[in-house]
C-alpha positions as CSV (number, residue, x, y, z in Angstrom):
1,X,-0.1,0.0,-0.3
2,X,3.0,2.4,1.0
3,X,4.4,1.7,-2.2
4,X,1.4,2.3,-4.1
5,X,1.0,5.6,-2.5
6,X,4.8,6.3,-3.7
7,X,3.9,5.9,-7.2
8,X,0.8,7.9,-6.9
9,X,2.2,10.8,-5.7
10,X,5.2,10.6,-7.9
11,X,2.3,10.7,-10.7
12,X,0.7,13.6,-9.5
13,X,3.6,15.8,-8.9
14,X,5.5,14.6,-12.3
15,X,2.8,17.0,-14.5
16,X,3.5,19.8,-11.9
17,X,7.4,19.6,-12.2
18,X,6.7,19.5,-16.1
19,X,4.7,22.5,-16.3
20,X,7.8,24.4,-17.9
21,X,5.9,25.2,-21.7
22,X,3.7,27.3,-23.1
23,X,1.8,27.1,-26.3
24,X,0.1,30.8,-27.3
25,X,-2.4,31.9,-30.0
26,X,-2.7,35.4,-31.4
27,X,-4.4,37.5,-33.5
28,X,-4.1,41.3,-34.0
29,X,-3.0,43.9,-36.7
30,X,0.2,44.2,-38.5
31,X,1.4,47.8,-39.9
32,X,4.0,48.0,-42.4
33,X,6.1,51.0,-43.2
34,X,5.9,52.9,-46.4
35,X,9.0,53.4,-49.2
36,X,9.5,56.2,-51.0
37,X,10.9,55.3,-54.5
38,X,11.5,57.8,-57.7
39,X,8.8,60.4,-56.6
40,X,6.2,57.7,-55.7
41,X,5.3,56.5,-52.3
42,X,4.6,52.4,-51.7
43,X,2.5,52.0,-49.1
44,X,0.5,49.1,-47.1
45,X,-2.8,49.6,-45.5
46,X,-3.1,48.0,-41.8
47,X,-3.6,44.4,-42.1
48,X,-4.2,41.3,-40.2
49,X,-1.9,39.1,-38.3
50,X,-2.4,35.9,-36.7
51,X,0.0,33.6,-35.0
52,X,1.2,30.7,-33.0
53,X,3.8,29.8,-30.7
54,X,5.6,27.4,-28.3
55,X,7.8,28.7,-25.4
56,X,10.4,26.9,-23.3
57,X,11.0,28.0,-19.9
58,X,14.9,27.3,-18.6
59,X,13.9,28.6,-15.1
60,X,11.4,31.3,-13.4
61,X,12.7,34.1,-15.6
62,X,14.2,33.4,-19.0
63,X,12.4,31.4,-21.8
64,X,13.0,30.3,-25.3
65,X,10.2,30.7,-28.1
66,X,9.5,29.4,-31.6
67,X,6.6,31.6,-33.0
68,X,5.0,31.7,-36.8
69,X,3.0,34.4,-38.1
70,X,0.8,34.8,-40.9
71,X,0.2,38.7,-42.1
72,X,-1.8,40.3,-44.7
73,X,-1.8,43.7,-46.1
74,X,-3.1,45.2,-48.8
75,X,-0.7,47.9,-51.0
76,X,-0.9,50.8,-53.3
77,X,1.5,53.5,-55.0
78,X,0.7,57.1,-54.5
79,X,2.0,60.5,-55.5
80,X,1.6,63.1,-53.3
81,X,-0.9,61.1,-51.0
82,X,-3.2,60.6,-54.0
83,X,-3.3,56.5,-55.0
84,X,-2.2,55.6,-58.6
85,X,-2.6,52.1,-58.5
86,X,-3.1,49.1,-56.4
87,X,-0.4,46.5,-55.9
88,X,-2.7,43.8,-54.2
89,X,-2.2,42.2,-51.0
90,X,1.1,41.5,-49.7
91,X,1.2,38.1,-47.6
92,X,4.2,37.7,-45.0
93,X,4.8,34.7,-43.1
94,X,7.4,35.7,-40.1
95,X,9.3,32.8,-38.1
96,X,10.8,33.8,-35.0
97,X,13.0,32.5,-32.7
98,X,13.7,34.9,-29.4
99,X,14.8,34.6,-25.8
100,X,12.9,36.1,-23.1
101,X,13.0,37.6,-19.9
102,X,9.7,36.9,-17.6
103,X,9.2,39.1,-14.4
104,X,7.6,36.1,-13.0
105,X,6.5,33.5,-15.0
106,X,4.2,31.7,-12.1
107,X,2.8,35.1,-10.7
108,X,-0.6,36.1,-11.9
109,X,0.5,38.9,-13.5
110,X,3.6,38.9,-15.8
111,X,5.6,41.3,-18.0
112,X,8.3,40.1,-20.5
113,X,10.5,41.4,-22.9
114,X,13.0,39.7,-25.6
115,X,14.6,39.7,-28.9
116,X,16.0,37.1,-31.6
117,X,16.0,36.7,-35.2
118,X,13.2,36.3,-37.8
119,X,13.0,34.6,-41.3
120,X,10.4,36.2,-43.4
121,X,8.9,34.8,-46.5
122,X,6.4,37.0,-48.7
123,X,4.2,36.0,-51.6
124,X,4.2,38.2,-55.2
125,X,2.5,41.2,-55.5
126,X,-0.1,41.1,-58.0
127,X,-3.1,42.6,-59.1
128,X,-5.4,43.9,-62.2
129,X,-3.8,47.6,-62.0
130,X,-0.1,45.9,-62.4
131,X,-1.4,43.7,-65.2
132,X,-2.8,46.9,-66.9
133,X,0.3,48.9,-66.8
134,X,2.7,45.8,-68.3
135,X,4.2,45.1,-65.1
136,X,2.4,41.9,-63.8
137,X,3.6,40.0,-60.7
138,X,6.2,41.7,-58.7
139,X,8.0,39.2,-56.4
140,X,9.2,40.5,-52.8
141,X,12.5,38.4,-51.7
142,X,12.3,36.3,-48.7
143,X,15.0,37.4,-45.6
144,X,16.7,37.0,-42.4
145,X,16.2,39.7,-40.1
146,X,15.8,40.4,-36.4
147,X,12.7,40.7,-33.9
148,X,12.0,42.6,-30.8
149,X,8.9,41.6,-28.3
150,X,7.3,43.0,-25.0
151,X,4.1,42.2,-23.3
152,X,1.9,41.4,-20.3
153,X,0.3,38.4,-19.3
154,X,-2.6,37.7,-16.8
155,X,-3.2,34.3,-15.7
156,X,-7.1,33.6,-14.9
157,X,-6.3,30.4,-13.9
158,X,-3.4,28.7,-13.4
159,X,-3.0,26.9,-17.3
160,X,-4.7,29.7,-18.9
161,X,-3.6,33.2,-19.1
162,X,-4.5,36.3,-21.3
163,X,-1.7,37.9,-23.4
164,X,-1.1,41.2,-24.9
165,X,2.0,42.1,-26.7
166,X,3.8,44.2,-29.5
167,X,6.3,42.7,-31.7
168,X,8.9,44.4,-34.4
169,X,10.0,42.5,-37.2
170,X,13.4,43.8,-39.0
171,X,12.4,43.3,-42.6
172,X,13.7,45.1,-45.6
173,X,13.5,42.9,-48.6
174,X,14.4,43.7,-52.0
175,X,11.3,43.7,-54.6
176,X,10.9,44.4,-58.4
177,X,12.9,43.3,-61.5
178,X,16.6,43.1,-61.4
179,X,17.5,46.4,-63.6
180,X,15.0,48.4,-61.1
181,X,15.4,46.9,-57.6
182,X,13.5,48.6,-54.9
183,X,14.4,47.9,-51.2
184,X,10.9,48.1,-49.2
185,X,10.9,49.5,-45.6
186,X,8.2,46.9,-44.8
187,X,9.6,46.3,-40.9
188,X,6.0,44.7,-39.6
189,X,5.2,46.1,-36.0
190,X,2.6,43.6,-35.0
191,X,0.0,44.5,-31.9
192,X,-1.6,41.1,-30.7
193,X,-3.9,39.6,-28.2
194,X,-4.0,36.0,-27.6
195,X,-4.6,33.3,-24.9
196,X,-1.9,31.1,-23.4
197,X,-1.8,27.6,-22.3
198,X,0.9,26.2,-19.9
199,X,1.7,22.2,-19.3
């Protein structure tokens, strides 16, 4: 009987000791920077951002996170603030790896900040306006950049928390044909809210 009590206690304690991982899902908005090129401005509207991430804690304060996001922003080319033509939707997929510091992971209220690297993939830009102008599809290069994140979380029960954060991704890809390259100052800034599950 005593042996079974020891085994039962170990089985109960094991999940508690193993609660050093978080999974988070986010939704929010993505802001992109504008780019000045040959008298015009390439601008992207405020778009949508969705993501999911896995975070492992190495102690009470330090963690490592892997996350992926899906961003969508509609673009246009302007002169003096007046739209000339649309570029279609830019869809970007940032993959991020960050180290983060947490004030107190096990507390009900936590503040965190961190930074790391990002690899960003983008689709080609395409619209009927681009076809009419004889431009067709415009490629946007994938690129490795850097990222910073800061936010807060509130644990309404021990295993679940609400999260709000801002995340910056340094991403300035080359775009356009080889003889007329333009470096886009995209640098996405994400404002996100989500739910975090601890296990």
